[in-house]
N, C-alpha and C positions, 0 to 999 in steps of 0.2 A: 504494500500500500504506500502511496506517495501523496502527502497532503501537508498544507500549511495549517498551523493552529495558533491560538493565542496563548502566550506564556502565562504561567501562574503569576498573579499579582497585577496583571494587565486587563483582567476581565471587564473592568468598568472604565477603561480609558480610551474607548472609541478606536481600537486598533483596526487598521485596514489590512485585510488579508491580501497577499499578492495575487494579481490577476494578469493574464495576457490581454493586451488591448486589441489585437487583431487575430484572425484565424491563423496567420502564418508567422506570428511573432514567436521567436525562440525563447525570449526572456519573460519572466514574471516580474512586473514592476513592484518594487519594494519601497514603502513609504516610511517617512519619519513618524515616530509617535511622540515627538516633543518639538517644541519651538526652541531654537538656540541660535546664538551668534558664534561664529568661529573667526577669531582674530587672524591677521596676516601672520603666517609662519606657524600657526597653532594646529595641532592635531587633536581631534575629538572623536570619542565613540558616541555615535548617535543611536539612540534607542529606537527599535522598531516594534517591540512587544510581540514578535512572532517567533515561532520555532518551526522546524520542518521534520517530518517523518518520511523516511525513504527506505528502499531496499538496501541490503548489505553490500551490494556491488555498485552502488550509486554515490555520487557526490553532487552537491549543489555549488556551482561556481558563481561568485558574486562579482559583478562588474559595475562600475559607475555608469550612470546614464550619460550619454554623449553631451547633452546640453549643460550638465553640471560644471564641467571644466570651462566651456566656452562662455557661459553666462555668469558664473559665480567664482571661477578660479579654484574650484574644489575638485579633488581627485581622491580615489582610494589610496591609502598609504602604501599598501602592498600590491598595487595594480590589480590583482585578482584575489578575492577571498575564497577560501575553501571551507565548506561545511561538510564534515564527515557524518555518516549515518549515526555513529555512536555519540555525537554531540547532543542529539535529541534527549531531552529530559535529564541531562547530567545533573549531579547532585549540587554543583556550585551555582548554576544559574538557570536551570530548567531547559537549557538549549537556546537561550535568548540570542537571536541573531542581531548583533550590533554592527553598525557600519562605521569603520574607521576612516574619517575624512580629514584631509589636510588642506589648508588654505594656502595656495601658492600665489595668491594675488597680493596687492598692496593695500587692499581695502577689507573691512569687515565683511564677512559673508553671512547672510541670514538664511536660516532654514525654517520653513513653516511646518507646523504639525500637519501631517497629511500630505506633505510634498513628496513626490516620487524622487528618490535619491539614488537608487541602485536598481539593478535587475539581476535576477537569479536564473541560471540555466542549468537544468539537470543533465548529467552525463553518466554513462556507464564507464567503468574503468577495469583494467586488467591487472593481474598480479603475476609475478614470476612463478614458474612451476615448483621452485624450491622454497617458496615463501613459507616461513614458519612463525609469523608474528602471532603472539599470544597475549600481548598486553591489553589492558582495559583502561578506558578513560576514567579518570577520577574527578575531573573538574571541567571547567568551562574554557573560556577564551585563552588560547596559548597553553593548554594543560598537558599536551601529549608528552612533553619532555620532563614533567615534574613527577616527583616520587611521593 
């Protein structure tokens, strides 16, 4: 099963679940669940209030919307975000997808609540024949290398 859900603690905050806008859109538009300003040179995690459930051989790739850089000078910090299937409902943050934006412009950038700031694209992935990974995720954002 593959679906977006509202994270615990966001049930009453008017979360917008991602949707594709056209029949042939690859990406699901992801919206901000908060209003915020990002100063020049600043990096900020913007809350979405969403999590995603997907199959064990799938990943959700997060890309910034093309208009974000052109109109606001904002870009994803790591160019492409990767959401693994075991991020869903993790004990640290329930799998909350947060969008790490950096302001490359010389002016403050304003993000409205409900503004579409990223897009997510589902992909299948392959592993090597001799893969023996047995680790389990213990937390949320950036947690795979923590003990």
